[in-house]
C-alpha positions, -999 to 999 in steps of 0.1 A, spaced: 107 -153 -214 138 -143 -234 158 -147 -203 144 -181 -195 149 -192 -231 187 -183 -229 192 -196 -193 175 -229 -202 194 -233 -235 228 -225 -220 224 -248 -190 214 -277 -212 244 -274 -234 269 -269 -204 256 -299 -185 253 -324 -215 288 -314 -228 304 -319 -195 289 -355 -191 288 -365 -228 311 -396 -223 287 -408 -196 257 -404 -219 276 -422 -246 282 -450 -221 246 -452 -212 234 -454 -248 260 -482 -254 248 -502 -224 212 -499 -235 221 -512 -270 249 -536 -264 238 -557 -292 253 -530 -316 288 -541 -326 317 -520 -310 293 -504 -286 318 -500 -257 340 -471 -246 372 -492 -252 361 -499 -287 357 -461 -292 391 -453 -276 409 -481 -296 393 -474 -330 385 -437 -329 404 -420 -302 395 -401 -270 378 -371 -288 351 -395 -300 339 -400 -265 321 -368 -274 308 -381 -307 271 -370 -312 277 -342 -288 275 -316 -315 241 -328 -325 232 -330 -289 241 -294 -284 221 -284 -315 192 -303 -301 197 -293 -264 197 -255 -268 162 -252 -282 148 -282 -262 159 -269 -228 153 -233 -239 117 -242 -247 115 -265 -217 125 -239 -191 106 -211 -208 74 -230 -210 78 -244 -175 83 -209 -161 53 -194 -180 30 -223 -169 42 -219 -133 34 -183 -133 -1 -190 -146 -6 -217 -118 7 -195 -90 -17 -195 -61 -42 -220 -77 -22 -252 -67 5 -260 -43 43 -261 -51 47 -297 -58 16 -299 -80 26 -267 -99 60 -282 -106 44 -316 -118 19 -299 -141 43 -273 -155 71 -298 -159 51 -324 -176 36 -298 -201 69 -282 -209 85 -316 -214 60 -327 -240 63 -295 -259 101 -295 -259 103 -332 -268 79 -329 -298 99 -298 -311 132 -314 -314 126 -351 -318 143 -357 -351 176 -344 -336 171 -368 -307 170 -396 -332 201 -383 -351 220 -381 -318 213 -416 -309 225 -429 -342 257 -408 -344 266 -420 -310 264 -457 -320 282 -455 -354 318 -463 -358 340 -440 -379 311 -424 -399 300 -459 -409 265 -447 -414 264 -408 -417 289 -382 -423 273 -358 -398 241 -342 -388 230 -329 -423 238 -362 -439 218 -381 -413 188 -358 -416 187 -364 -453 193 -402 -451 170 -414 -422 133 -421 -436 108 -399 -421 91 -428 -403 122 -438 -386 131 -403 -377 101 -402 -354 105 -436 -341 98 -438 -304 82 -404 -303 50 -418 -286 72 -433 -259 90 -401 -256 58 -383 -250 50 -407 -223 83 -408 -206 101 -375 -209 72 -352 -197 69 -375 -165 108 -375 -162 108 -336 -166 79 -331 -142 95 -353 -116 128 -333 -119 113 -300 -113 91 -313 -86 119 -331 -66 143 -303 -73 121 -278 -54 116 -305 -25 152 -313 -23 163 -276 -22 138 -272 8 155 -300 26 190 -286 20 180 -251 30 209 -251 56 235 -253 27 249 -226 5 227 -217 -26 253 -233 -49 253 -266 -28 215 -265 -28 213 -263 -66 240 -289 -73 228 -315 -48 191 -307 -53 196 -311 -91 215 -343 -88 192 -360 -64 163 -349 -84 176 -365 -116 185 -398 -99 149 -399 -84 133 -392 -117 153 -417 -137 146 -444 -112 109 -439 -119 111 -435 -157 141 -454 -169 122 -481 -190 106 -455 -211 140 -440 -220 154 -475 -229 122 -484 -251 125 -450 -269 160 -456 -277 154 -491 -291 125 -477 -312 147 -448 -324 173 -474 -339 148 -494 -360 166 -497 -394 199 -484 -381 219 -518 -380 210 -554 -387 219 -562 -350 191 -540 -337 160 -562 -328 129 -554 -348 98 -540 -329 64 -530 -344 57 -507 -315 58 -499 -278 39 -531 -266 58 -553 -290 91 -539 -277 81 -544 -241 71 -580 -248 102 -590 -267 125 -574 -241 107 -592 -213 107 -625 -233 144 -623 -243 160 -604 -214 135 -607 -186 123 -578 -164 159 -568 -158 162 -561 -196 139 -529 -191 167 -516 -168 197 -525 -189 222 -496 -184 205 -482 -153 238 -481 -134 252 -461 -163 223 -438 -162 228 -431 -125 265 -424 -131 255 -399 -158 223 -383 -145 236 -370 -111 263 -347 -125 242 -338 -155 212 -326 -136 234 -310 -108 252 -290 -135 220 -282 -153 200 -268 -124 230 -250 -110 239 -233 -144 202 -227 -151 197 -207 -119 231 -189 -123 223 -179 -158 189 -167 -147 204 -146 -118 230 -132 -143 204 -124 -169 180 -107 -143 209 -83 -134 218 -75 -170 186 -75 -191 
């Protein structure tokens, strides 16, 4: 499990750091009502380095999240070996590991979202200041939606990654990992995207006066549908596609590469 913890953590940090500006763009698109939530505003008012704002928190969050995610997934997969077929094993193990990982790091997920949308430290000076300043109830805003959406997203990722790798068997191992990971991410986000948007909206309750107020998941869905139509639940989906393909491609490629290297050295 030590090898899987290390491989999962390293792959998460590498993939998210490489695509951090795309993640920022996606969060901005999901919450366009927050002032200055555009890449141009970030470049004009803060500078190019701030395209990675929130990434430090993201890396602090990602290493334990994806370390736990991959380790729990691998452990459950081994327990299910021989009792269910490959796709069902990946779905069950991916769902369970996603739920455990999301619960373990959720406050850092909320902090990352808020740091990404603030301008020039307008709300918090950094991770520790945000953790001290955000009320406990707000810190866990959207957790229930996260526990519905992320485990499904994670399960579909692992399931389709295995399926796509089989379909790409004629390609080199690196190509299988990159293409299989990217396609798996696109497939999973297509199915689960509204859960990501709703979770993000609930995370931002109390962050800025421009953020709409919701009393919960159903109220959020109802107000989005009433004010923005069904398309509102998919606001920012194009940005999510642009971000998720390289992110998951790099994540699965680096995860398997790290695992291979660690198997040789540990």
